[in-house]
ZASE-701108 format. One record per atom (N, C-alpha, C): residue in three letters; x, y, z. Coordinates in pm, whole numbers, plus 50000, padded with zeros to 5 digits. Atoms other than C-alpha are relative to their C-alpha. Layout:
<recs>
AlaXYZ ...
</recs>
This chain:
<recs>
Unk499305011449961 Unk505405091451213 Unk500795004050065 Unk498634999549933 Unk507515105751471 Unk499944988350101 Unk499925005749882 Unk508825078251678 Unk500274984549957 Unk500085012350043 Unk508445049651442 Unk501144999549902 Unk498535003250060 Unk511235032751242 Unk500034985249946 Unk499795013050079 Unk511785004250970 Unk500994993150039 Unk498905007749985 Unk513864979851096 Unk500334988449903 Unk499655014150076 Unk515724952450843 Unk500774990850085 Unk499055013549922 Unk516644921451024 Unk499824988549921 Unk499285008950101 Unk518604896150860 Unk499594987150092 Unk500515012449939 Unk517144858850949 Unk501284989749985 Unk498825008849979 Unk520074838151083 Unk499344989549892 Unk499735013950080 Unk521014807150827 Unk499054989550027 Unk500345010349948 Unk519624782351035 Unk498324999150046 Unk501534997649978 Unk516034792751093 Unk499185000349899 Unk500664999050100 Unk513274789150897 Unk498425003550038 Unk501614992549956 Unk509144798550890 Unk499934992350126 Unk500785006149894 Unk507734796451203 Unk500785000850130 Unk498995003549927 Unk511014795551383 Unk500265012750075 Unk499664989449925 Unk512024821151648 Unk501405000950054 Unk498754991949960 Unk515344841551727 Unk499875010850061 Unk499944987949945 Unk516444867951923 Unk501075008549927 Unk499094990650057 Unk517854898151771 Unk499975012950048 Unk499634988849909 Unk519334929251919 Unk500475008449899 Unk499774984550057 Unk519394963251780 Unk500515008150088 Unk499274990249946 Unk521784990051848 Unk499115010750078 Unk500824990449943 Unk518995011451950 Unk499064996450069 Unk501375004049953 Unk515974994552031 Unk500384988250090 Unk499565013149881 Unk517654964752222 Unk499784987049943 Unk500055011450041 Unk516844930252227 Unk498564995849988 Unk501065006750046 Unk513734913152038 Unk499754988049971 Unk500315016950034 Unk512004878251997 Unk499225005549862 Unk500854996050121 Unk511274876451625 Unk499904985749959 Unk500335014850053 Unk509464847751461 Unk500085000349859 Unk499635000750147 Unk510374841751091 Unk498514998949939 Unk501135002150127 Unk507114846650825 Unk500074988549975 Unk500305015550104 Unk505884815650650 Unk500695002449868 Unk499304997650113 Unk507414834250316 Unk501555002950032 Unk498564996349970 Unk510834839350464 Unk500634989250040 Unk499335007749996 Unk513584817150495 Unk501415002950056 Unk498594997549953 Unk517184816750668 Unk501005004749899 Unk499124996350082 Unk519424842250487 Unk499065009849953 Unk501024990750046 Unk516344862450405 Unk500165013550107 Unk500044986849903 Unk515944900250535 Unk498685002150001 Unk501334996750001 Unk512764909050684 Unk499915015850061 Unk500634988949973 Unk511064942150749 Unk498985005050140 Unk501385000749907 Unk509314954151084 Unk499965015850042 Unk500124986749981 Unk508024986751150 Unk499484999450149 Unk499935001149834 Unk508634994651533 Unk499775009850060 Unk499884990049939 Unk508125019751757 Unk501145001050107 Unk498804995249920 Unk511405037451879 Unk500074999850124 Unk500374994549876 Unk509845044452197 Unk500454984550106 Unk499725010449894 Unk510025007052339 Unk500234987649907 Unk499545010550058 Unk511084985552059 Unk498754989049929 Unk500865010050046 Unk507694967852002 Unk499025003849884 Unk500844996250104 Unk505294963651692 Unk498905011050050 Unk501124988349986 Unk503204996951689 Unk498394991850024 Unk501385002150001 Unk499604995451809 Unk499095008049927 Unk501324990050074 Unk498085025051635 Unk501435010949937 Unk499524988050088 Unk499645051151367 Unk499125009749967 Unk500734989050056 Unk498365085451282 Unk500875005749884 Unk499304995950162 Unk499005098550923 Unk499165013049994 Unk500414986950028 Unk498635137650885 Unk499894999649834 Unk499844997450197 Unk497375143450510 Unk499845013750002 Unk499904986450043 Unk497435181650568 Unk501165001949960 Unk500894984849995 Unk498215209350439 Unk498924996349891 Unk501045003350111 Unk496175190850126 Unk498604996850017 Unk501095006749975 Unk493655175250293 Unk499775002550160 Unk500284997449843 Unk492055183050683 Unk499274987650057 Unk500565015749962 Unk491925147550769 Unk501194997950063 Unk498935005049957 Unk494325129451026 Unk499574987549995 Unk500485014749989 Unk493945092451009 Unk500494994450138 Unk499445008749846 Unk494125072751333 Unk499704984749954 Unk500145017950013 Unk494955033451251 Unk500154993650097 Unk499545011049900 Unk494965006251476 Unk500614989249935 Unk499075007850049 Unk497714982951366 Unk500194982850053 Unk499825009549966 Unk497324951951539 Unk498754993250033 Unk501015007150017 Unk494984922851541 Unk498865000750113 Unk501435002149873 Unk491204923751729 Unk499464988249962 Unk500875009149980 Unk488934902451836 Unk498715006149897 Unk500984997550085 Unk485704897851595 Unk498925011950087 Unk500904989049931 Unk483494914451893 Unk500585013450038 Unk499664989449943 Unk485514943651918 Unk499955008749826 Unk500204992750119 Unk484994955651549 Unk498354996649963 Unk501754999950048 Unk481084944951564 Unk499944986549888 Unk500125010050104 Unk481734915751347 Unk498754990150017 Unk500955007949966 Unk479154893651529 Unk498475004449986 Unk501404991450014 Unk476574921451525 Unk499805002349833 Unk500034998850186 Unk477284924951132 Unk499454988849951 Unk500555016450059 Unk476384885851092 Unk498485001750035 Unk501334999949960 Unk473204890351287 Unk499315009149907 Unk500184990050069 Unk472414924451089 Unk499424993949840 Unk499985003450146 Unk472794904350742 Unk500585013549921 Unk500024992150113 Unk473044922250428 Unk500155014550029 Unk500404986349989 Unk471244955050569 Unk500965002250115 Unk499274995549893 Unk474134961650832 Unk500525013849975 Unk499544982750040 Unk475724995550871 Unk501494997949911 Unk498834995950069 Unk478305008550640 Unk501074996650040 Unk498955002449975 Unk481784998750665 Unk500344987850075 Unk499455017349908 Unk481514963350800 Unk499604989449922 Unk500575008250078 Unk480604942850489 Unk501114987949949 Unk499025009949962 Unk482644914350625 Unk499444983750017 Unk500095013849947 Unk482524873550637 Unk500854997050008 Unk498725007149962 Unk484824852250811 Unk500184988649886 Unk499465009750044 Unk486874825350631 Unk500724991550035 Unk499145008049938 Unk488314798750791 Unk501304995449930 Unk499195004250089 Unk490034787150513 Unk501325010949965 Unk499114984650033 Unk492154821950483 Unk500225005050140 Unk500084995649852 Unk492854825950847 Unk501615000950046 Unk498604996049948 Unk496894829450813 Unk500375013649918 Unk499444987350028 Unk498964860450777 Unk501474999050016 Unk498525001649924 Unk502724867550792 Unk500015017750071 Unk499664986949935 Unk501814902050965 Unk499935011849908 Unk499994986150064 Unk502224927550696 Unk498795004149986 Unk501084994350027 Unk498624933250674 Unk499635007850115 Unk500384992249938 Unk498744948151031 Unk501035010950010 Unk498934991849965 Unk501404973650956 Unk499795011649876 Unk500014987650095 Unk501545008850770 Unk501155000649979 Unk498825002250073 Unk504215006350512 Unk500615015349966 Unk499824989050029 Unk506195032050434 Unk499345007349823 Unk500734995950155 Unk504985031150050 Unk498445005250001 Unk501314996649964 Unk501485034350197 Unk499765012450045 Unk499604987949961 Unk502325066050359 Unk500235010149898 Unk500264992250115 Unk503595079450064 Unk498835002449901 Unk501345002750056 Unk500455070849865 Unk499145009750049 Unk501204988649945 Unk498095089650108 Unk500435011449960 Unk499654983150045 Unk500185121550050 Unk499995001349850 Unk500184997050180 Unk500165117549681 Unk498524999949952 Unk501135002650059 Unk496745107649625 Unk498725015550028 Unk500974986249931 Unk495335143149844 Unk501005011149938 Unk499274991350046 Unk497805160649681 Unk499605012649875 Unk500104993450115 Unk497625187349384 Unk500104991449840 Unk498815004050090 Unk499735164549138 Unk498414986449950 Unk500915011349997 Unk496825136049186 Unk498355002849950 Unk501304992150008 Unk493575161049103 Unk499354992149881 Unk500525002250149 Unk493375153748768 Unk499934983949960 Unk500285013850031 Unk493775114548797 Unk498914993750075 Unk500915005149949 Unk491115111049027 Unk498485009449993 Unk501364989750033 Unk488525138948884 Unk499064990849963 Unk501585004650070 Unk484915127648851 Unk499854983150024 Unk499965016549955 Unk486005089148994 Unk498955001250109 Unk500674999249889 Unk483185075649191 Unk499784990250059 Unk500145013249950 Unk483605041149236 Unk501704995350024 Unk498815002749963 Unk486935031349427 Unk500354987050062 Unk499385013149946 Unk488564999449493 Unk501514998650048 Unk498545001249961 Unk491754993949706 Unk500284983950013 Unk499505014849999 Unk493674959849687 Unk500895000650099 Unk499165002049922 Unk495674947349947 Unk499855011650114 Unk500034984649911 Unk494504976250190 Unk500915001250151 Unk499185001249888 Unk496094961050498 Unk499225008250117 Unk501294989949899 Unk494964988350783 Unk499485010849936 Unk501174989150078 Unk493565009850499 Unk500415016349978 Unk499314986349994 Unk495995040350517 Unk499845006049824 Unk500094998350090 Unk496055040850133 Unk498305003849910 Unk501474997050031 Unk492245036250071 Unk499315010550071 Unk500614986449913 Unk491135059950355 Unk500555013449926 Unk499454986850056 Unk493285088150202 Unk499495002249851 Unk500384998650121 Unk492265080349843 Unk498225003450010 Unk501574997849968 Unk488515081749981 Unk499835013750042 Unk499804984649965 Unk489295114750163 Unk499935010449860 Unk499884989150118 Unk490495131849820 Unk498564997949923 Unk501085006550061 Unk487395113749617 Unk498755008950094 Unk501274991549943 Unk484935132249888 Unk500545010850010 Unk499864983450006 Unk486435163749860 Unk499665005549822 Unk499895001150107 Unk486205160949472 Unk498805007449907 Unk500964993150041 Unk482845175749447 Unk499244990949942 Unk501125008450082 Unk481185144749264 Unk499584990550085 Unk500605011749906 Unk480695121049576 Unk498695004150036 Unk501354998949963 Unk477045115749645 Unk499524987450046 Unk500685011349945 Unk474895088749787 Unk500254987149936 Unk499845011750068 Unk475705064749494 Unk501464998749993 Unk498435002849993 Unk479775068649528 Unk500484988050121 Unk499615009549899 Unk481525040849699 Unk501434997950008 Unk498615004649982 Unk485015033649821 Unk499774984850042 Unk499675015049971 Unk485734994849866 Unk501204995850044 Unk498435006249962 Unk488754983150075 Unk499944986450040 Unk499885015250002 Unk489874946450028 Unk501104997250060 Unk498595008849967 Unk492314920950177 Unk499684988250051 Unk500505013849972 Unk492244887350317 Unk499194998150132 Unk501024999449910 Unk489424878150550 Unk500985001850129 Unk499494997349874 Unk492144877650834 Unk500185012950022 Unk499864988649970 Unk492904913350801 Unk498965012750014 Unk501374989449983 Unk489284926950792 Unk499575002950152 Unk500484990949877 Unk488744931351177 Unk500705010349992 Unk499224990450009 Unk491494956351152 Unk499835013149919 Unk500304988450108 Unk490744972950836 Unk498315004050035 Unk501794996549980 Unk486694975750928 Unk500015005950118 Unk499624990649881 Unk488114989451273 Unk500115015949947 Unk499324986550072 Unk490165018851062 Unk498745007449940 Unk500934992650081 Unk487005026050861 Unk498995006850090 Unk501274993549920 Unk484445030451119 Unk500785012050073 Unk499134989649917 Unk487355050851318 Unk500095013649956 Unk499684990450128 Unk487965075051014 Unk498905004449908 Unk500774995550092 Unk485015074850824 Unk499575012649979 Unk500314985850010 Unk483445104550928 Unk500845014849978 Unk499054992750045 Unk486235123750903 Unk500345001849851 Unk499834999250137 Unk486895112850544 Unk499195001649946 Unk500834998550111 Unk483815112050413 Unk499225013249999 Unk500794988549959 Unk482785145050530 Unk498685009749934 Unk501514995750061 Unk479145148450467 Unk500004996149855 Unk500375001250108 Unk479615140150113 Unk499014989249954 Unk500935012650067 Unk477495107850050 Unk500884986949958 Unk499225010550040 Unk480445086850002 Unk499784986850106 Unk500195010649903 Unk480055051850140 Unk501304993549994 Unk498595010049956 Unk483165033450278 Unk499804985450068 Unk500075012949960 Unk483274995950324 Unk501144990649986 Unk499255007950020 Unk485404968450366 Unk499394985649941 Unk500705013450058 Unk485074933650165 Unk501714990550000 Unk498805012350027 Unk487344898950153 Unk500275001049845 Unk499684999750146 Unk489434896749818 Unk501164992349997 Unk498885004150023 Unk491864871949744 Unk500365000849878 Unk499385000750166 Unk493814878649401 Unk499724989649955 Unk500035011850081 Unk492634855249160 Unk498694992850014 Unk501405009549960 Unk489264843549324 Unk498875007049970 Unk501214993450092 Unk486574847949079 Unk498805001550069 Unk501154997949934 Unk483784844749330 Unk500045013150095 Unk499704988749912 Unk485424867749587 Unk499405016049913 Unk500114991150068 Unk485324892649310 Unk498905004349928 Unk501674997350087 Unk481834890049176 Unk499255005150115 Unk500844993949888 Unk480804897449532 Unk500385015550000 Unk499444986850048 Unk482824928749495 Unk499465005849935 Unk500914989850115 Unk481134941549196 Unk498575000550060 Unk501325001149944 Unk478124931949377 Unk499865012450096 Unk499924989949885 Unk478834955549665 Unk499895014449935 Unk500194990550059 Unk479314976449419 Unk499175010049897 Unk501074997750114 Unk476154977749235 Unk499974996249878 Unk499995011250107 Unk477424955648974 Unk500805007349889 Unk499244992250140 Unk479434981048762 Unk501404999950049 Unk498775002949982 Unk483234978448729 Unk500565014250076 Unk499694986549928 Unk485375004948921 Unk500835008149878 Unk498974993850071 Unk486865034848772 Unk501115007050063 Unk499064993249941 Unk489465041349016 Unk500474984850080 Unk499475011049912 Unk491715010349149 Unk501625003950084 Unk498324995849913 Unk494685017549430 Unk500344987750116 Unk499305010549906 Unk496964999549619 Unk501535004750027 Unk498694998549978 Unk500525001049784 Unk500764989250054 Unk499355007449978 Unk503044979249814 Unk499514986749988 Unk500755013250080 Unk501124952949628 Unk501204989149978 Unk499465007950064 Unk503934934749504 Unk501254995050109 Unk498575006649918 Unk506034924349821 Unk499904988950004 Unk499735016550022 Unk505164888849771 Unk499954996949845 Unk499525002350160 Unk506924884749418 Unk499814987349905 Unk500605015150045 Unk505754850449346 Unk499495002049876 Unk500494996850109 Unk505074848548976 Unk498454999049969 Unk501635005849985 Unk501554830949055 Unk499575014350028 Unk500614988549915 Unk500864859849294 Unk499765015949883 Unk499834990950139 Unk502034887548982 Unk498545000049944 Unk500875004450109 Unk499414870948753 Unk498965000750051 Unk501084999249929 Unk496704865848999 Unk499605014550038 Unk500254988749984 Unk496984903149073 Unk499475007149895 Unk500524989850145 Unk496904917748736 Unk498554991349931 Unk501535003150063 Unk493774892448639 Unk499085006450061 Unk501074987949932 Unk492074910348939 Unk499845010649942 Unk499994983950041 Unk492794943848842 Unk499254999449820 Unk500554999950124 Unk491724932848470 Unk498404994750004 Unk501305001549999 Unk488524920548577 Unk499115010150056 Unk500934988549913 Unk487274947548812 Unk500145011649946 Unk500034985150060 Unk488464980048615 Unk499145002549910 Unk500844992150165 Unk486364999648353 Unk501045001649933 Unk499004999850119 Unk488154994648042 Unk500125011749942 Unk500024990250094 Unk486885025947931 Unk500485014050132 Unk499854989049906 Unk487245050848235 Unk500814999550128 Unk499165004649859 Unk489435032248476 Unk501285003150012 Unk498544995849982 Unk492715042748630 Unk500554994250092 Unk499405008649892 Unk494785024948836 Unk501375007050077 Unk498894993349941 Unk497295041349095 Unk500294991050100 Unk499095009549892 Unk499915018749306 Unk501385005950010 Unk498494995049965 Unk502745026449497 Unk500754990050037 Unk499315010049991 Unk505495004649425 Unk501215000350099 Unk498724999849937 Unk508464997149695 Unk500674986649935 Unk498745010450097 Unk511204976149461 Unk500524994950122 Unk499005007449942 Unk512794949049626 Unk500634991649921 Unk499425008750086 Unk513224920549430 Unk499675003649831 Unk500344994850112 Unk513484939949087 Unk499394993949871 Unk500545005950143 Unk513124915348781 Unk498524993250064 Unk501225006949974 Unk510514893548981 Unk498755007650017 Unk500924990249995 Unk508484924249062 Unk499385002349847 Unk500234996450160 Unk508374933048695 Unk499354995749927 Unk500885006750071 Unk506724905948595 Unk498675004950030 Unk500944991650002 Unk503574922448714 Unk499565009249878 Unk500704991850102 Unk503644948948498 Unk500394995549849 Unk500025005750151 Unk504714928148187 Unk498674993150006 Unk501395005350007 Unk501504909748262 Unk498795008349979 Unk500904985450054 Unk499794943948268 Unk499965002449872 Unk500124993850101 Unk500984952147946 Unk499404989349928 Unk500675007850075 Unk500024918447805 Unk498545001049986 Unk501524998050017 Unk496224924647879 Unk500135011549947 Unk500704990150103 Unk496634957347696 Unk499875009550100 Unk500134988249896 Unk497564982748010 Unk501445006649972 Unk498724992150036 Unk500275008448007 Unk500275006650136 Unk499734993749894 Unk501755019448301 Unk501605011150014 Unk499004989150010 Unk503705053448378 Unk500385006550110 Unk500214991849883 Unk504715074348656 Unk499105006650005 Unk501184990449995 Unk501855091248813 Unk500255013149985 Unk499914981250013 Unk503285124548827 Unk500085002149815 Unk499434997250139 Unk504435118248434 Unk498255002149917 Unk501325001550036 Unk500685108448379 Unk498985014750012 Unk500554989449944 Unk499155137848538 Unk500325013449944 Unk499394985850094 Unk501315163948334 Unk499614995649884 Unk500625002350155 Unk500085146348031 Unk498525002049960 Unk501424998650011 Unk496495149248101 Unk499945014950027 Unk500034984249991 Unk497175186448202 Unk500675005049855 Unk499164994450108 Unk499535192947893 Unk500535008950060 Unk499184992049957 Unk501235225547971 Unk499565010650126 Unk500484991749939 Unk498925242448180 Unk500265000550135 Unk499974995549863 Unk499685239148520 Unk501034992250018 Unk499015010849962 Unk502955226948657 Unk499904989850130 Unk500055013149922 Unk503185193048844 Unk500974999550136 Unk499414998949883 Unk504115192449220 Unk500304984950038 Unk499875016249922 Unk505725160449400 Unk499915004950127 Unk500374995249868 Unk504555160749753 Unk501214997050068 Unk498345007349908 Unk508145143049881 Unk501005005649921 Unk498704989550043 Unk510435169149655 Unk500394993349892 Unk499125007650116 Unk511805142149415 Unk499294987449993 Unk500275013950026 Unk511025108449289 Unk500694997249883 Unk499275004350091 Unk512905085949086 Unk499524998149861 Unk501044998050128 Unk511825089648722 Unk500524988149907 Unk499835015950037 Unk513295055748613 Unk498744995649948 Unk501385003850022 Unk510255038048408 Unk500154983950079 Unk499905013849952 Unk509495001148548 Unk500594991649922 Unk498995010350106 Unk511324985948278 Unk501594998750051 Unk498754997649977 Unk514244998948397 Unk500994998850146 Unk499514996749908 Unk514475006948764 Unk500554983350069 Unk499465010149965 Unk516884981848929 Unk500684987949884 Unk499145010650126 Unk517994963448585 Unk501195002149989 Unk498164997750043 Unk521314955148539 Unk500425001749885 Unk500244994050179 Unk520504961648134 Unk499865015750029 Unk500624982850041 Unk519484999748208 Unk501235005850070 Unk499074991349961 Unk522645023348229 Unk499485010850075 Unk500494987949910 Unk520205049648352 Unk499794995950137 Unk500455003249870 Unk519455028548644 Unk501324995150064 Unk498645002149960 Unk523005017948705 Unk500725016150054 Unk499624990649964 Unk523625055348716 Unk499125005550124 Unk501094995149867 Unk520725063248956 Unk500734992550126 Unk499745003849877 Unk521815039449206 Unk502055003250038 Unk498784992049960 Unk525425054749182 Unk500355011150043 Unk499764988149948 Unk524885085149221 Unk498865005650099 Unk500794993749910 Unk522435088849466 Unk500854993650165 Unk499235000849879 Unk524245089749826 Unk499395003350107 Unk500615000249836 Unk523705083850204 Unk500984997750086 Unk498865001749893 Unk525415086750481 Unk499484988050115 Unk500085012649930 Unk525925054650656 Unk501214995750117 Unk498914996549928 Unk527885056550973 Unk501205010850020 Unk499404989850008 Unk529145088950928 Unk500865001249840 Unk499364998350116 Unk530605078250566 Unk499095000349875 Unk501015001450103 Unk529095085950249 Unk500054988749918 Unk499805013850078 Unk527995054350044 Unk498955004449874 Unk501105000050082 Unk525995051549713 Unk498954988250022 Unk501265010650001 Unk522675033749669 Unk500784987049973 Unk499725009950008 Unk524275007849506 Unk501144990750089 Unk499105006649880 Unk526834998549820 Unk498924998150116 Unk500785002149879 Unk524044997450050 Unk499334987250038 Unk500855015649956 Unk522724965450217 Unk499364998550097 Unk501155001149893 Unk520314953150462 Unk500865005250153 Unk499164999449869 Unk523234953450738 Unk500405016650033 Unk499674983850010 Unk523764993850666 Unk498785005150047 Unk501284992449977 Unk520085002650732 Unk499865001950164 Unk500415001749857 Unk520534991151102 Unk500925013150045 Unk499184990949953 Unk523195019651154 Unk499675015449958 Unk500324986450050 Unk521105049450947 Unk499345006950107 Unk500864993949941 Unk520075077551092 Unk498615001649989 Unk501425000550047 Unk516515082951085 Unk499465008949880 Unk500134992250128 Unk516605112150821 Unk500174992549846 Unk499385009950134 Unk519015089650585 Unk499094989249945 Unk500555010350015 Unk516865057250662 Unk498625001949912 Unk501204997550063 Unk513585073950553 Unk500285005849842 Unk499434997050162 Unk515375088050217 Unk500214988849923 Unk499555014550060 Unk516645052950155 Unk498884993849971 Unk501175003050045 Unk513105042350172 Unk499275003849869 Unk500674993050092 Unk511885067849925 Unk500664998349860 Unk499415004350115 Unk514435057149680 Unk499754989749922 Unk500225013250057 Unk513045026549629 Unk498445001849972 Unk501505000750003 Unk509275040049610 Unk499655006849864 Unk500524992450129 Unk507525050449280 Unk498574995950008 Unk501464995050038 Unk503975060949228 Unk499734997149858 Unk500085002150140 Unk502955044548893 Unk498125007049997 Unk501354999450095 Unk499225053448677 Unk500144991749896 Unk500495007350108 Unk497765027948472 Unk498944999549922 Unk501585000050082 Unk494875023948195 Unk500154992549917 Unk499915008850080 Unk493795004747943 Unk500115009549849 Unk499664991450161 Unk495455016647571 Unk498894997249932 
</recs>
């Protein structure tokens, strides 16, 4: 990830969705920004940029070593259909090659661009799923579904871990899903990395369209998996759009596709709008699911046999009920005691605002991001 930086850009109060404005970064210089459809004046948007030229990046490498011998190469920009063989796929029909189970949908052809970026939560999740801590959580899993795949970093890393678990064979499947507009990039990344990821295990990796809450698309995804529900569902930064309807649709989709007996959910959450995002966990709890920190779930399944490692060295131990909650004394303590250097001045996390992120050193910025990312494991009680 050298040379990449997440930049928080405040949107001028007089700008709305689709409007352009000029933003000047003290390091990267002048940039022309378009306000996404789900943002408005006064909001803050986040862009993953290449520090070398200040442009939205065109590719990212994610190194999964030392726990996995894979270096993912991911394109992160929109491609034409013919660049990823979608026209060829249409001619082939359902018998086409793996990694391209794609159909276009003109009704779902809009995006705010977030699905063409590799986010810090996804990179953290990729490192986690190939780590020793995750082994007990993915052991014996043979059907994996990724939701909101974007560029596919989480799904491909999880597929790599499954392929090396020893249970993958010609019937094992990993299906990475997103809105139709995201599928050209996702399919390209599957094709680019499939051989290294599957490592001759027989694991089949493909892409499919899936809008949360769409029952017809959910049935198609189940059909692609042979008609059986998934024993592993993964995702990262799925709560980025925290509207209640979206949270409910996401929970409904998970409940309809996860095997209630054997299924596990692994998701990396980058907290932003704490109470709004908490609705997802509350809805899952209403449906009979329990979510705990993945490291804690791993430890519980192992008992006291083996010490659990955290690939990033440390993680906030607050449960989802408390992270960012004004009612939680433990959360207040966490935000007050977590310190950062901002322009040479030590500040606690509770005092850091969007404008402070622009002046952070790269190392401090990365630490800030990780303080808001937690990896949860969910299962039906």
